[in-house]
MARTIDREN-943784 format. One record per residue (C-alpha): chain; y negated, x negated, z negated; residue in one letter. Coordinates in steps of 0.25 Angstrom, whole numbers. Last residue first. Layout:
BEGIN
NODE  mol     c2     c1     c3  type
NODE    A      Y      X      Z     A
...
***
This chain:
BEGIN
NODE  mol     c2     c1     c3  type
NODE    A    -40   -207     13     K
NODE    A    -45   -198     24     S
NODE    A    -33   -190     24     L
NODE    A    -34   -186      9     Q
NODE    A    -49   -182     11     S
NODE    A    -44   -172     23     V
NODE    A    -33   -166     14     F
NODE    A    -43   -164      2     E
NODE    A    -54   -158     12     D
NODE    A    -44   -147     16     S
NODE    A    -41   -145     31     L
NODE    A    -26   -150     29     F
NODE    A    -25   -142     16     N
NODE    A    -30   -129     23     R
NODE    A    -20   -132     35     R
NODE    A     -9   -133     25     L
NODE    A    -13   -120     18     D
NODE    A    -14   -113     32     N
NODE    A      0   -118     35     L
NODE    A      6   -113     22     G
NODE    A     -1    -99     25     S
NODE    A      5    -99     39     S
NODE    A     19   -102     33     I
NODE    A     18    -90     24     S
NODE    A     22    -91      9     T
NODE    A     10    -82      5     D
NODE    A     11    -75     -9     Y
NODE    A      1    -64    -11     Q
NODE    A     -2    -58    -24     K
NODE    A    -11    -45    -25     D
NODE    A      1    -35    -25     G
NODE    A     13    -43    -19     V
NODE    A      9    -50     -6     T
NODE    A     19    -59      1     L
NODE    A     16    -68     12     I
NODE    A     27    -73     20     F
NODE    A     34    -86     26     G
NODE    A     33    -89     41     G
NODE    A     23    -90     52     I
NODE    A     13    -81     45     L
NODE    A      7    -77     58     K
NODE    A     20    -68     61     P
NODE    A     15    -58     50     N
NODE    A     26    -48     47     V
NODE    A     24    -37     35     K
NODE    A     33    -33     24     S
NODE    A     30    -23     13     Q
NODE    A     37    -24      0     L
NODE    A     37    -14    -11     L
NODE    A     41    -21    -24     V
NODE    A     47    -16    -37     K
NODE    A     41    -23    -49     R
NODE    A     46    -34    -58     S
NODE    A     36    -43    -51     L
NODE    A     45    -56    -48     A
NODE    A     58    -48    -47     K
NODE    A     51    -38    -38     E
NODE    A     45    -49    -29     I
NODE    A     58    -56    -27     T
NODE    A     66    -43    -25     N
NODE    A     56    -39    -14     I
NODE    A     56    -53     -8     L
NODE    A     72    -52     -7     E
NODE    A     71    -38     -1     K
NODE    A     61    -42      9     K
NODE    A     70    -54     13     S
NODE    A     82    -45     14     A
NODE    A     75    -35     23     E
NODE    A     71    -47     32     T
NODE    A     56    -51     33     M
NODE    A     49    -49     46     E
NODE    A     43    -62     51     V
NODE    A     31    -70     47     A
NODE    A     30    -63     33     S
NODE    A     21    -53     26     V
NODE    A     26    -48     13     V
NODE    A     19    -37      5     E
NODE    A     22    -32     -9     A
NODE    A     19    -19    -16     K
NODE    A     23    -18    -31     V
NODE    A     30     -6    -37     I
NODE    A     30     -4    -52     G
NODE    A     32     11    -51     N
NODE    A     18     15    -56     L
NODE    A     11      4    -48     E
NODE    A     19      8    -35     N
NODE    A     15     23    -38     Y
NODE    A      0     19    -40     L
NODE    A      0     11    -27     E
NODE    A      7     22    -19     F
NODE    A     -4     32    -25     Y
NODE    A    -15     23    -20     Q
NODE    A     -9     24     -6     K
NODE    A     -8     39     -7     A
NODE    A    -22     39    -12     G
NODE    A    -27     31      0     E
NODE    A    -21     42      9     Y
NODE    A    -27     53      0     I
NODE    A    -41     47      0     F
NODE    A    -47     54     12     A
NODE    A    -43     67      5     E
NODE    A    -53     64     -6     R
NODE    A    -62     76     -4     G
NODE    A    -58     81    -18     K
NODE    A    -51     93    -12     S
NODE    A    -43     83     -3     V
NODE    A    -39     74    -14     M
NODE    A    -35     85    -23     I
NODE    A    -27     92    -12     D
NODE    A    -20     79     -8     F
NODE    A    -16     77    -22     F
NODE    A    -11     91    -24     G
NODE    A     -2     89    -12     I
NODE    A      3     77    -19     T
NODE    A      6     85    -31     I
NODE    A     12     96    -24     K
NODE    A     23     86    -19     N
NODE    A     24     82     -4     V
NODE    A     31     87      8     K
NODE    A     29    102      6     G
NODE    A     15    101      9     D
NODE    A     11     88     15     F
NODE    A      6     89     29     L
NODE    A      1    103     29     Q
NODE    A     -4    101     15     H
NODE    A    -12     89     19     L
NODE    A    -17     96     31     I
NODE    A    -22    108     23     A
NODE    A    -29     99     13     R
NODE    A    -36     92     24     K
NODE    A    -40    105     31     S
NODE    A    -45    111     17     E
NODE    A    -53     99     14     T
NODE    A    -60    100     28     S
NODE    A    -60     90     39     V
NODE    A    -74     84     41     I
NODE    A    -72     74     29     P
NODE    A    -61     67     37     N
NODE    A    -52     58     28     S
NODE    A    -40     67     28     L
NODE    A    -42     70     43     V
NODE    A    -42     55     46     A
NODE    A    -30     52     38     R
NODE    A    -22     64     45     L
NODE    A    -27     58     58     Q
NODE    A    -22     44     55     S
NODE    A     -8     50     53     S
NODE    A      3     40     50     A
NODE    A     -4     35     38     K
NODE    A     -7     49     33     V
NODE    A      7     53     34     T
NODE    A     12     40     27     Q
NODE    A      2     41     16     Y
NODE    A      6     56     14     F
NODE    A     21     53     14     L
NODE    A     19     41      4     K
NODE    A     10     50     -5     M
NODE    A     21     60     -6     D
NODE    A     31     50     -9     N
NODE    A     22     45    -20     N
NODE    A     21     59    -25     V
NODE    A     36     60    -26     E
NODE    A     37     47    -33     E
NODE    A     26     51    -43     V
NODE    A     32     65    -46     L
NODE    A     34     65    -61     N
NODE    A     24     76    -62     E
NODE    A     15     68    -72     S
NODE    A     18     56    -63     K
NODE    A     13     63    -51     A
NODE    A      0     67    -58     L
NODE    A     -2     53    -62     E
NODE    A      0     48    -48     L
NODE    A     -9     58    -42     L
NODE    A    -20     55    -52     A
NODE    A    -18     40    -48     K
NODE    A    -19     44    -34     S
NODE    A    -32     51    -35     Y
NODE    A    -39     39    -42     R
NODE    A    -32     29    -32     L
NODE    A    -37     37    -20     A
NODE    A    -52     37    -26     V
NODE    A    -51     22    -29     K
NODE    A    -45     18    -16     I
NODE    A    -55     26     -8     E
NODE    A    -67     20    -15     S
NODE    A    -76     27    -24     M
***
């Protein structure tokens, strides 16, 4: 079974438990803390995925790092994952929990890539436009790619809108090289 499927299965169970205890938001914050901690420490990630490190050592490390900082449900989630030999999937489980949380709360992720850094006003306007169109809250991530020359590429879910100048130039180049264009010139 793939890492994502395993992580998703455990994350769904965690979300259901959090919902039943009315702690969805708190567990989401716990998962953010865990995710950021592991992302910042490649050593911790390596320890969690190392089969040579004992289950008890992994559990002790997680308790030392997170006891008193996260909810008991989250610590229980860590304990179950470790005891089932799934500790290498906790990091992916946190990512899957975020996805489930966003789905539950009607939040959609969007990414905009532009040639230059967008102003905060432009980002807000883009967020408002997307939220209006989708009737959902939007989490926007902004990136810069100077190769775009101008314009932007917006990805929302599995849809992509490319208004970049480089894309327009590529389309124009393809049209010039197409057989149809060449045959029109030869007339």
